[in-house]
Structure formats: structure tokens, C-alpha cells
C-alpha positions as protocol buffer text, in pm:
chain_id: "A"
residue {
  index: 1
  type: UNK
  ca { x: 633 y: -310 z: 2575 }
}
residue {
  index: 2
  type: UNK
  ca { x: 863 y: -591 z: 2701 }
}
residue {
  index: 3
  type: UNK
  ca { x: 619 y: -766 z: 2912 }
}
residue {
  index: 4
  type: UNK
  ca { x: 700 y: -1071 z: 2757 }
}
residue {
  index: 5
  type: UNK
  ca { x: 1042 y: -1021 z: 2761 }
}
residue {
  index: 6
  type: UNK
  ca { x: 1041 y: -932 z: 3157 }
}
residue {
  index: 7
  type: UNK
  ca { x: 774 y: -1230 z: 3249 }
}
residue {
  index: 8
  type: UNK
  ca { x: 1039 y: -1449 z: 3036 }
}
residue {
  index: 9
  type: UNK
  ca { x: 1327 y: -1327 z: 3200 }
}
residue {
  index: 10
  type: UNK
  ca { x: 1161 y: -1346 z: 3584 }
}
residue {
  index: 11
  type: UNK
  ca { x: 1069 y: -1719 z: 3444 }
}
residue {
  index: 12
  type: UNK
  ca { x: 1414 y: -1791 z: 3354 }
}
residue {
  index: 13
  type: UNK
  ca { x: 1597 y: -1657 z: 3693 }
}
residue {
  index: 14
  type: UNK
  ca { x: 1325 y: -1887 z: 3887 }
}
residue {
  index: 15
  type: UNK
  ca { x: 1483 y: -2178 z: 3725 }
}
residue {
  index: 16
  type: UNK
  ca { x: 1812 y: -2129 z: 3765 }
}
residue {
  index: 17
  type: UNK
  ca { x: 1723 y: -2015 z: 4171 }
}
residue {
  index: 18
  type: UNK
  ca { x: 1590 y: -2366 z: 4113 }
}
residue {
  index: 19
  type: UNK
  ca { x: 1877 y: -2507 z: 3946 }
}
residue {
  index: 20
  type: UNK
  ca { x: 2087 y: -2384 z: 4214 }
}
residue {
  index: 21
  type: UNK
  ca { x: 1944 y: -2500 z: 4486 }
}
residue {
  index: 22
  type: UNK
  ca { x: 1912 y: -2854 z: 4344 }
}
residue {
  index: 23
  type: UNK
  ca { x: 2279 y: -2858 z: 4259 }
}
residue {
  index: 24
  type: UNK
  ca { x: 2388 y: -2677 z: 4530 }
}
residue {
  index: 25
  type: UNK
  ca { x: 2558 y: -2431 z: 4338 }
}
residue {
  index: 26
  type: UNK
  ca { x: 2544 y: -1997 z: 4426 }
}
residue {
  index: 27
  type: UNK
  ca { x: 2251 y: -1840 z: 4445 }
}
residue {
  index: 28
  type: UNK
  ca { x: 2349 y: -1542 z: 4290 }
}
residue {
  index: 29
  type: UNK
  ca { x: 2367 y: -1715 z: 3971 }
}
residue {
  index: 30
  type: UNK
  ca { x: 1982 y: -1667 z: 3958 }
}
residue {
  index: 31
  type: UNK
  ca { x: 2052 y: -1290 z: 4036 }
}
residue {
  index: 32
  type: UNK
  ca { x: 2290 y: -1239 z: 3710 }
}
residue {
  index: 33
  type: UNK
  ca { x: 2053 y: -1409 z: 3496 }
}
residue {
  index: 34
  type: UNK
  ca { x: 1786 y: -1188 z: 3647 }
}
residue {
  index: 35
  type: UNK
  ca { x: 1967 y: -897 z: 3517 }
}
residue {
  index: 36
  type: UNK
  ca { x: 2193 y: -1035 z: 3257 }
}
residue {
  index: 37
  type: UNK
  ca { x: 1987 y: -1353 z: 3041 }
}
residue {
  index: 38
  type: UNK
  ca { x: 2244 y: -1392 z: 2802 }
}
residue {
  index: 39
  type: UNK
  ca { x: 2459 y: -1526 z: 3090 }
}
residue {
  index: 40
  type: UNK
  ca { x: 2229 y: -1833 z: 3110 }
}
residue {
  index: 41
  type: UNK
  ca { x: 2422 y: -2050 z: 2862 }
}
residue {
  index: 42
  type: UNK
  ca { x: 2732 y: -2002 z: 3044 }
}
residue {
  index: 43
  type: UNK
  ca { x: 2547 y: -2103 z: 3386 }
}
residue {
  index: 44
  type: UNK
  ca { x: 2390 y: -2392 z: 3247 }
}
residue {
  index: 45
  type: UNK
  ca { x: 2768 y: -2538 z: 3152 }
}
residue {
  index: 46
  type: UNK
  ca { x: 2876 y: -2457 z: 3430 }
}
residue {
  index: 47
  type: UNK
  ca { x: 2613 y: -2679 z: 3633 }
}
residue {
  index: 48
  type: UNK
  ca { x: 2561 y: -2988 z: 3369 }
}
residue {
  index: 49
  type: UNK
  ca { x: 2890 y: -2963 z: 3198 }
}
residue {
  index: 50
  type: UNK
  ca { x: 2814 y: -3133 z: 2860 }
}
residue {
  index: 51
  type: UNK
  ca { x: 2452 y: -3239 z: 2950 }
}
residue {
  index: 52
  type: UNK
  ca { x: 2343 y: -2906 z: 2946 }
}
residue {
  index: 53
  type: UNK
  ca { x: 2325 y: -2889 z: 2519 }
}
residue {
  index: 54
  type: UNK
  ca { x: 1937 y: -2991 z: 2553 }
}
residue {
  index: 55
  type: UNK
  ca { x: 1852 y: -2672 z: 2809 }
}
residue {
  index: 56
  type: UNK
  ca { x: 2092 y: -2460 z: 2638 }
}
residue {
  index: 57
  type: UNK
  ca { x: 1912 y: -2533 z: 2315 }
}
residue {
  index: 58
  type: UNK
  ca { x: 1587 y: -2498 z: 2458 }
}
residue {
  index: 59
  type: UNK
  ca { x: 1688 y: -2167 z: 2586 }
}
residue {
  index: 60
  type: UNK
  ca { x: 1814 y: -2045 z: 2267 }
}
residue {
  index: 61
  type: UNK
  ca { x: 1511 y: -2120 z: 2117 }
}
residue {
  index: 62
  type: UNK
  ca { x: 1257 y: -1933 z: 2323 }
}
residue {
  index: 63
  type: UNK
  ca { x: 1516 y: -1658 z: 2388 }
}
residue {
  index: 64
  type: UNK
  ca { x: 1516 y: -1611 z: 2036 }
}
residue {
  index: 65
  type: UNK
  ca { x: 1129 y: -1663 z: 2009 }
}
residue {
  index: 66
  type: UNK
  ca { x: 1070 y: -1378 z: 2281 }
}
residue {
  index: 67
  type: UNK
  ca { x: 1348 y: -1146 z: 2133 }
}
residue {
  index: 68
  type: UNK
  ca { x: 1160 y: -1179 z: 1797 }
}
residue {
  index: 69
  type: UNK
  ca { x: 836 y: -1094 z: 1965 }
}
residue {
  index: 70
  type: UNK
  ca { x: 950 y: -829 z: 2182 }
}
residue {
  index: 71
  type: UNK
  ca { x: 1063 y: -679 z: 1852 }
}
residue {
  index: 72
  type: UNK
  ca { x: 743 y: -767 z: 1646 }
}
residue {
  index: 73
  type: UNK
  ca { x: 558 y: -550 z: 1909 }
}
residue {
  index: 74
  type: UNK
  ca { x: 811 y: -236 z: 1953 }
}
residue {
  index: 75
  type: UNK
  ca { x: 767 y: -202 z: 1566 }
}
residue {
  index: 76
  type: UNK
  ca { x: 411 y: -207 z: 1588 }
}
residue {
  index: 77
  type: UNK
  ca { x: 419 y: 40 z: 1847 }
}
residue {
  index: 78
  type: UNK
  ca { x: 640 y: 299 z: 1677 }
}
residue {
  index: 79
  type: UNK
  ca { x: 446 y: 259 z: 1371 }
}
residue {
  index: 80
  type: UNK
  ca { x: 150 y: 338 z: 1518 }
}
residue {
  index: 81
  type: UNK
  ca { x: 309 y: 652 z: 1731 }
}
residue {
  index: 82
  type: UNK
  ca { x: 560 y: 757 z: 1453 }
}
residue {
  index: 83
  type: UNK
  ca { x: 356 y: 1114 z: 1469 }
}
residue {
  index: 84
  type: UNK
  ca { x: 245 y: 1135 z: 1786 }
}
residue {
  index: 85
  type: UNK
  ca { x: 505 y: 1426 z: 1849 }
}
residue {
  index: 86
  type: UNK
  ca { x: 333 y: 1587 z: 1617 }
}
residue {
  index: 87
  type: UNK
  ca { x: 17 y: 1886 z: 1660 }
}
residue {
  index: 88
  type: UNK
  ca { x: -291 y: 1725 z: 1578 }
}
residue {
  index: 89
  type: UNK
  ca { x: -367 y: 1919 z: 1309 }
}
residue {
  index: 90
  type: UNK
  ca { x: -52 y: 1814 z: 1144 }
}
residue {
  index: 91
  type: UNK
  ca { x: -91 y: 1439 z: 1246 }
}
residue {
  index: 92
  type: UNK
  ca { x: -431 y: 1464 z: 1048 }
}
residue {
  index: 93
  type: UNK
  ca { x: -267 y: 1559 z: 779 }
}
residue {
  index: 94
  type: UNK
  ca { x: 0 y: 1306 z: 736 }
}
residue {
  index: 95
  type: UNK
  ca { x: -277 y: 1024 z: 768 }
}
residue {
  index: 96
  type: UNK
  ca { x: -462 y: 1190 z: 483 }
}
residue {
  index: 97
  type: UNK
  ca { x: -199 y: 1183 z: 248 }
}
residue {
  index: 98
  type: UNK
  ca { x: -178 y: 804 z: 396 }
}
residue {
  index: 99
  type: UNK
  ca { x: -512 y: 734 z: 289 }
}
residue {
  index: 100
  type: UNK
  ca { x: -476 y: 945 z: -54 }
}
residue {
  index: 101
  type: UNK
  ca { x: -132 y: 751 z: -120 }
}
residue {
  index: 102
  type: UNK
  ca { x: -295 y: 411 z: -55 }
}
residue {
  index: 103
  type: UNK
  ca { x: -597 y: 470 z: -267 }
}
residue {
  index: 104
  type: UNK
  ca { x: -393 y: 603 z: -570 }
}
residue {
  index: 105
  type: UNK
  ca { x: -201 y: 270 z: -580 }
}
residue {
  index: 106
  type: UNK
  ca { x: -472 y: 81 z: -595 }
}
residue {
  index: 107
  type: UNK
  ca { x: -561 y: 269 z: -865 }
}
residue {
  index: 108
  type: UNK
  ca { x: -283 y: 222 z: -1036 }
}
residue {
  index: 109
  type: UNK
  ca { x: -275 y: -180 z: -967 }
}
residue {
  index: 110
  type: UNK
  ca { x: -641 y: -212 z: -1085 }
}
residue {
  index: 111
  type: UNK
  ca { x: -552 y: -20 z: -1409 }
}
residue {
  index: 112
  type: UNK
  ca { x: -281 y: -268 z: -1482 }
}
residue {
  index: 113
  type: UNK
  ca { x: -526 y: -537 z: -1404 }
}
residue {
  index: 114
  type: UNK
  ca { x: -758 y: -356 z: -1644 }
}
residue {
  index: 115
  type: UNK
  ca { x: -454 y: -339 z: -1875 }
}
residue {
  index: 116
  type: UNK
  ca { x: -395 y: -705 z: -1892 }
}
residue {
  index: 117
  type: UNK
  ca { x: -779 y: -805 z: -1938 }
}
residue {
  index: 118
  type: UNK
  ca { x: -769 y: -572 z: -2208 }
}
residue {
  index: 119
  type: UNK
  ca { x: -506 y: -771 z: -2392 }
}
residue {
  index: 120
  type: UNK
  ca { x: -752 y: -1057 z: -2364 }
}
residue {
  index: 121
  type: UNK
  ca { x: -883 y: -1224 z: -2659 }
}
residue {
  index: 122
  type: UNK
  ca { x: -1260 y: -1125 z: -2719 }
}
residue {
  index: 123
  type: UNK
  ca { x: -1452 y: -1401 z: -2591 }
}
residue {
  index: 124
  type: UNK
  ca { x: -1833 y: -1328 z: -2418 }
}
residue {
  index: 125
  type: UNK
  ca { x: -1739 y: -1489 z: -2081 }
}
residue {
  index: 126
  type: UNK
  ca { x: -1412 y: -1222 z: -2119 }
}
residue {
  index: 127
  type: UNK
  ca { x: -1616 y: -957 z: -2192 }
}
residue {
  index: 128
  type: UNK
  ca { x: -1852 y: -960 z: -1937 }
}
residue {
  index: 129
  type: UNK
  ca { x: -1555 y: -1004 z: -1685 }
}
residue {
  index: 130
  type: UNK
  ca { x: -1444 y: -683 z: -1781 }
}
residue {
  index: 131
  type: UNK
  ca { x: -1713 y: -527 z: -1794 }
}
residue {
  index: 132
  type: UNK
  ca { x: -1782 y: -615 z: -1422 }
}
residue {
  index: 133
  type: UNK
  ca { x: -1377 y: -501 z: -1305 }
}
residue {
  index: 134
  type: UNK
  ca { x: -1474 y: -148 z: -1476 }
}
residue {
  index: 135
  type: UNK
  ca { x: -1775 y: -136 z: -1248 }
}
residue {
  index: 136
  type: UNK
  ca { x: -1515 y: -242 z: -947 }
}
residue {
  index: 137
  type: UNK
  ca { x: -1262 y: -7 z: -1068 }
}
residue {
  index: 138
  type: UNK
  ca { x: -1487 y: 279 z: -1110 }
}
residue {
  index: 139
  type: UNK
  ca { x: -1562 y: 267 z: -735 }
}
residue {
  index: 140
  type: UNK
  ca { x: -1225 y: 273 z: -691 }
}
residue {
  index: 141
  type: UNK
  ca { x: -1204 y: 592 z: -864 }
}
residue {
  index: 142
  type: UNK
  ca { x: -1452 y: 731 z: -695 }
}
residue {
  index: 143
  type: UNK
  ca { x: -1272 y: 647 z: -323 }
}
residue {
  index: 144
  type: UNK
  ca { x: -945 y: 799 z: -473 }
}
residue {
  index: 145
  type: UNK
  ca { x: -1087 y: 1120 z: -555 }
}
residue {
  index: 146
  type: UNK
  ca { x: -1315 y: 1171 z: -271 }
}
residue {
  index: 147
  type: UNK
  ca { x: -953 y: 1114 z: -65 }
}
residue {
  index: 148
  type: UNK
  ca { x: -813 y: 1405 z: -324 }
}
residue {
  index: 149
  type: UNK
  ca { x: -1104 y: 1631 z: -187 }
}
residue {
  index: 150
  type: UNK
  ca { x: -1062 y: 1576 z: 154 }
}
residue {
  index: 151
  type: UNK
  ca { x: -687 y: 1648 z: 148 }
}
residue {
  index: 152
  type: UNK
  ca { x: -746 y: 1952 z: -66 }
}
residue {
  index: 153
  type: UNK
  ca { x: -1042 y: 2105 z: 141 }
}
residue {
  index: 154
  type: UNK
  ca { x: -832 y: 2045 z: 490 }
}
residue {
  index: 155
  type: UNK
  ca { x: -500 y: 2207 z: 378 }
}
residue {
  index: 156
  type: UNK
  ca { x: -755 y: 2531 z: 257 }
}
residue {
  index: 157
  type: UNK
  ca { x: -944 y: 2488 z: 619 }
}
residue {
  index: 158
  type: UNK
  ca { x: -584 y: 2514 z: 784 }
}
residue {
  index: 159
  type: UNK
  ca { x: -408 y: 2743 z: 542 }
}
residue {
  index: 160
  type: UNK
  ca { x: -269 y: 2998 z: 853 }
}
residue {
  index: 161
  type: UNK
  ca { x: -197 y: 2674 z: 1070 }
}
residue {
  index: 162
  type: UNK
  ca { x: 48 y: 2557 z: 781 }
}
residue {
  index: 163
  type: UNK
  ca { x: 139 y: 2899 z: 668 }
}
residue {
  index: 164
  type: UNK
  ca { x: 230 y: 2995 z: 1030 }
}
residue {
  index: 165
  type: UNK
  ca { x: 430 y: 2665 z: 1053 }
}
residue {
  index: 166
  type: UNK
  ca { x: 589 y: 2748 z: 739 }
}
residue {
  index: 167
  type: UNK
  ca { x: 498 y: 2334 z: 599 }
}
residue {
  index: 168
  type: UNK
  ca { x: 534 y: 2467 z: 230 }
}
residue {
  index: 169
  type: UNK
  ca { x: 541 y: 2047 z: 175 }
}
residue {
  index: 170
  type: UNK
  ca { x: 169 y: 2059 z: 231 }
}
residue {
  index: 171
  type: UNK
  ca { x: 70 y: 2270 z: -22 }
}
residue {
  index: 172
  type: UNK
  ca { x: 316 y: 2136 z: -239 }
}
residue {
  index: 173
  type: UNK
  ca { x: 108 y: 1790 z: -206 }
}
residue {
  index: 174
  type: UNK
  ca { x: -212 y: 2001 z: -238 }
}
residue {
  index: 175
  type: UNK
  ca { x: -75 y: 2146 z: -587 }
}
residue {
  index: 176
  type: UNK
  ca { x: 21 y: 1791 z: -726 }
}
residue {
  index: 177
  type: UNK
  ca { x: -327 y: 1663 z: -681 }
}
residue {
  index: 178
  type: UNK
  ca { x: -511 y: 1955 z: -788 }
}
residue {
  index: 179
  type: UNK
  ca { x: -305 y: 2027 z: -1094 }
}
residue {
  index: 180
  type: UNK
  ca { x: -446 y: 2082 z: -1411 }
}
residue {
  index: 181
  type: UNK
  ca { x: -272 y: 1799 z: -1547 }
}
residue {
  index: 182
  type: UNK
  ca { x: -374 y: 1577 z: -1324 }
}
residue {
  index: 183
  type: UNK
  ca { x: -709 y: 1644 z: -1351 }
}
residue {
  index: 184
  type: UNK
  ca { x: -720 y: 1623 z: -1690 }
}
residue {
  index: 185
  type: UNK
  ca { x: -564 y: 1311 z: -1712 }
}
residue {
  index: 186
  type: UNK
  ca { x: -866 y: 1180 z: -1415 }
}
residue {
  index: 187
  type: UNK
  ca { x: -1130 y: 1268 z: -1684 }
}
residue {
  index: 188
  type: UNK
  ca { x: -984 y: 1146 z: -1946 }
}
residue {
  index: 189
  type: UNK
  ca { x: -961 y: 781 z: -1766 }
}
residue {
  index: 190
  type: UNK
  ca { x: -1326 y: 877 z: -1694 }
}
residue {
  index: 191
  type: UNK
  ca { x: -1410 y: 900 z: -2069 }
}
residue {
  index: 192
  type: UNK
  ca { x: -1180 y: 620 z: -2185 }
}
residue {
  index: 193
  type: UNK
  ca { x: -1354 y: 393 z: -1925 }
}
residue {
  index: 194
  type: UNK
  ca { x: -1713 y: 539 z: -2058 }
}
residue {
  index: 195
  type: UNK
  ca { x: -1629 y: 455 z: -2352 }
}
residue {
  index: 196
  type: UNK
  ca { x: -1448 y: 104 z: -2334 }
}
residue {
  index: 197
  type: UNK
  ca { x: -1773 y: -9 z: -2141 }
}
residue {
  index: 198
  type: UNK
  ca { x: -2018 y: 102 z: -2414 }
}
residue {
  index: 199
  type: UNK
  ca { x: -1801 y: -123 z: -2653 }
}
residue {
  index: 200
  type: UNK
  ca { x: -1755 y: -434 z: -2446 }
}
residue {
  index: 201
  type: UNK
  ca { x: -2157 y: -355 z: -2342 }
}
residue {
  index: 202
  type: UNK
  ca { x: -2267 y: -344 z: -2713 }
}
residue {
  index: 203
  type: UNK
  ca { x: -2001 y: -649 z: -2828 }
}
residue {
  index: 204
  type: UNK
  ca { x: -2138 y: -857 z: -2571 }
}
residue {
  index: 205
  type: UNK
  ca { x: -2500 y: -774 z: -2680 }
}
residue {
  index: 206
  type: UNK
  ca { x: -2446 y: -834 z: -3018 }
}
residue {
  index: 207
  type: UNK
  ca { x: -2147 y: -1071 z: -3023 }
}
residue {
  index: 208
  type: UNK
  ca { x: -2292 y: -1338 z: -3248 }
}
residue {
  index: 209
  type: UNK
  ca { x: -2398 y: -1088 z: -3485 }
}
residue {
  index: 210
  type: UNK
  ca { x: -2087 y: -981 z: -3541 }
}
residue {
  index: 211
  type: UNK
  ca { x: -1841 y: -1243 z: -3493 }
}
residue {
  index: 212
  type: UNK
  ca { x: -2042 y: -1549 z: -3685 }
}
residue {
  index: 213
  type: UNK
  ca { x: -2293 y: -1369 z: -3871 }
}
residue {
  index: 214
  type: UNK
  ca { x: -2127 y: -1061 z: -3982 }
}
residue {
  index: 215
  type: UNK
  ca { x: -2400 y: -871 z: -3976 }
}
residue {
  index: 216
  type: UNK
  ca { x: -2342 y: -540 z: -4169 }
}
residue {
  index: 217
  type: UNK
  ca { x: -2596 y: -326 z: -3938 }
}
residue {
  index: 218
  type: UNK
  ca { x: -2438 y: -431 z: -3609 }
}
residue {
  index: 219
  type: UNK
  ca { x: -2077 y: -463 z: -3755 }
}
residue {
  index: 220
  type: UNK
  ca { x: -2102 y: -80 z: -3848 }
}
residue {
  index: 221
  type: UNK
  ca { x: -2229 y: -13 z: -3497 }
}
residue {
  index: 222
  type: UNK
  ca { x: -1898 y: -179 z: -3391 }
}
residue {
  index: 223
  type: UNK
  ca { x: -1723 y: 40 z: -3624 }
}
residue {
  index: 224
  type: UNK
  ca { x: -1867 y: 313 z: -3476 }
}
residue {
  index: 225
  type: UNK
  ca { x: -1827 y: 225 z: -3090 }
}
residue {
  index: 226
  type: UNK
  ca { x: -1463 y: 99 z: -3150 }
}
residue {
  index: 227
  type: UNK
  ca { x: -1368 y: 462 z: -3311 }
}
residue {
  index: 228
  type: UNK
  ca { x: -1463 y: 632 z: -3022 }
}
residue {
  index: 229
  type: UNK
  ca { x: -1344 y: 427 z: -2790 }
}
residue {
  index: 230
  type: UNK
  ca { x: -976 y: 431 z: -2979 }
}
residue {
  index: 231
  type: UNK
  ca { x: -997 y: 801 z: -2972 }
}
residue {
  index: 232
  type: UNK
  ca { x: -1071 y: 779 z: -2594 }
}
residue {
  index: 233
  type: UNK
  ca { x: -781 y: 522 z: -2574 }
}
residue {
  index: 234
  type: UNK
  ca { x: -556 y: 763 z: -2748 }
}
residue {
  index: 235
  type: UNK
  ca { x: -618 y: 1052 z: -2570 }
}
residue {
  index: 236
  type: UNK
  ca { x: -569 y: 910 z: -2223 }
}
residue {
  index: 237
  type: UNK
  ca { x: -237 y: 793 z: -2328 }
}
residue {
  index: 238
  type: UNK
  ca { x: -142 y: 1144 z: -2412 }
}
residue {
  index: 239
  type: UNK
  ca { x: -259 y: 1272 z: -2065 }
}
residue {
  index: 240
  type: UNK
  ca { x: -79 y: 1014 z: -1936 }
}
residue {
  index: 241
  type: UNK
  ca { x: 269 y: 1105 z: -2069 }
}
residue {
  index: 242
  type: UNK
  ca { x: 175 y: 1474 z: -1944 }
}
residue {
  index: 243
  type: UNK
  ca { x: 97 y: 1315 z: -1632 }
}
residue {
  index: 244
  type: UNK
  ca { x: 372 y: 1106 z: -1547 }
}
residue {
  index: 245
  type: UNK
  ca { x: 611 y: 1439 z: -1694 }
}
residue {
  index: 246
  type: UNK
  ca { x: 442 y: 1643 z: -1424 }
}
residue {
  index: 247
  type: UNK
  ca { x: 502 y: 1437 z: -1115 }
}
residue {
  index: 248
  type: UNK
  ca { x: 853 y: 1358 z: -1238 }
}
residue {
  index: 249
  type: UNK
  ca { x: 881 y: 1727 z: -1268 }
}
residue {
  index: 250
  type: UNK
  ca { x: 736 y: 1807 z: -915 }
}
residue {
  index: 251
  type: UNK
  ca { x: 916 y: 1538 z: -765 }
}
residue {
  index: 252
  type: UNK
  ca { x: 1261 y: 1688 z: -884 }
}
residue {
  index: 253
  type: UNK
  ca { x: 1164 y: 2062 z: -805 }
}
residue {
  index: 254
  type: UNK
  ca { x: 1008 y: 1929 z: -414 }
}
residue {
  index: 255
  type: UNK
  ca { x: 1171 y: 1664 z: -346 }
}
residue {
  index: 256
  type: UNK
  ca { x: 1060 y: 1663 z: 42 }
}
residue {
  index: 257
  type: UNK
  ca { x: 704 y: 1532 z: -84 }
}
residue {
  index: 258
  type: UNK
  ca { x: 824 y: 1245 z: -209 }
}
residue {
  index: 259
  type: UNK
  ca { x: 713 y: 1053 z: 81 }
}
residue {
  index: 260
  type: UNK
  ca { x: 369 y: 1150 z: 58 }
}
residue {
  index: 261
  type: UNK
  ca { x: 301 y: 1042 z: -310 }
}
residue {
  index: 262
  type: UNK
  ca { x: 329 y: 699 z: -418 }
}
residue {
  index: 263
  type: UNK
  ca { x: 617 y: 584 z: -595 }
}
residue {
  index: 264
  type: UNK
  ca { x: 624 y: 464 z: -947 }
}
residue {
  index: 265
  type: UNK
  ca { x: 284 y: 548 z: -1096 }
}
residue {
  index: 266
  type: UNK
  ca { x: 80 y: 343 z: -1361 }
}
residue {
  index: 267
  type: UNK
  ca { x: 312 y: 409 z: -1687 }
}
residue {
  index: 268
  type: UNK
  ca { x: 202 y: 203 z: -1906 }
}
residue {
  index: 269
  type: UNK
  ca { x: -24 y: 333 z: -2237 }
}
residue {
  index: 270
  type: UNK
  ca { x: -348 y: 138 z: -2264 }
}
residue {
  index: 271
  type: UNK
  ca { x: -345 y: -86 z: -2579 }
}
residue {
  index: 272
  type: UNK
  ca { x: -632 y: -124 z: -2801 }
}
residue {
  index: 273
  type: UNK
  ca { x: -894 y: -398 z: -2696 }
}
residue {
  index: 274
  type: UNK
  ca { x: -944 y: -649 z: -3018 }
}
């Protein structure tokens, strides 16, 4: 860090030294600029009077750019090393928490997008798009579940270490993700997606028999798929409410784990696809 700043100050001091020689000014001006570059405008105007405005603007722009660059680099450095003072086991735990938090937020965002797709009027192209999106969503769910399993296994593997350090918050995070309510919510989501895809695929394959020809057999089959889908939606919405209530209660009970959990989870109830 500060490589840009020190190089910049050295250049400014060198230019000031050149200015002192050229304008027959005291050479110690350059030394002051070297240790206090903010004094540069003073010496610019002292040497060049009103004609120093352009040089002052150049200095102001370049100094601001250098300061901004150094702030950006420093922020990145602090972000990368924010856990460097902690033991390796704790660092890895926090890293797993970050990964799980990100994948959970990604999952919630994808569920929100699915909700928007579900509102689209049933057209054959939109049905195909929704099916493909659910395939992607399932991959996100698998990744999220893998992150949960990794974190839970890690806490169990280093249970004695965390107990010795009295890191109760670690076990509370594990308690949240492995709670029966959260697991039921996850399973209900899987069942909802399975039934939704079954309905969409049947509708996609038999689209014209259902929408135009009004085939009684196809409509009857459609009703059966739709009934299973509707039951899955209702069940998932119930478990979603339970999961939200549980998250609110555990955060109220253990506020110290709030930084390690996603902020606002997917809270909207799924609407029925028409």
C-alpha cells in the first residue's frame, strides 16, 4: 500500500525543486512539499501568483485521483485481511459462513425471479423458459445445500475447539441451518418445484390439446397435475411462514449471529400459476 502515494509525492517534490531552481526560489520548499504535499498549492501561488491557477487545478485533480486510488486499495486490503488476526480454524469457519450466506441470498433471489415467471400468462414459449429456469434453480439449491452440509460438518469436526473458545455463536448458526423447520421448508420447496415442473411439462407437450382443442382427457389429466401442484404450493407457503417465524425468533434470541445470516429471506408466498 501507499506505493502510488509515495511515488506521486516524490514526483511533486521533484517538480517543486525544479520550480525553485527555475524561479530562483528557496530550495527548502521542495522539502516541505515532500513531507507535506498539501502545502503544494501555497508554494504554487507564491511562485507563480495568478498564473498558478492551471497548475493548482492539475495538482488538485491528480492528488484527488491518487487519494481515491489509495483509499480503494486500502479498502480491498482490509477486506481481504479482516480475519487475519483470528486462528485458522475460526477464519475457515467465517469463510464457510460467507459462502453459505452468498449461496442462500442467490437462492432467495432466484426464487423471487421464479415468482415473477409464475405470473406470466401461460404461453408455450414462457412455459419452456420457466422449465429451463427451474433446472438452473435446482442447481442453486444443490450448491446451497452443499454449503450447509460443509458448515455443519465443520462445526461438528471442531466442536471441542469452538467450545474451548466459547464460540457459542458458531453452534447457533449450525442450529439455524439444521433446524427441522428449515429442513422442512427446503423439502417442501423441492416438492413444489417437482410438481410445478410436472405440470409445466405436461402443459408444454399438450399445449394445443388443452388450450385450443379442449380435449376432455387432456383437461382431466391437466386438472390432476394442477391439483398436485396446488397442494404443493399451499404446503410450501405454510412451511415458508414457519421458516420466517423461526428465523425472526432465532435472530431475536441470538442477535450476535445476524452478521452471518442473510438479511431478508425470500418472504413472498408463491402464487398459483394459471
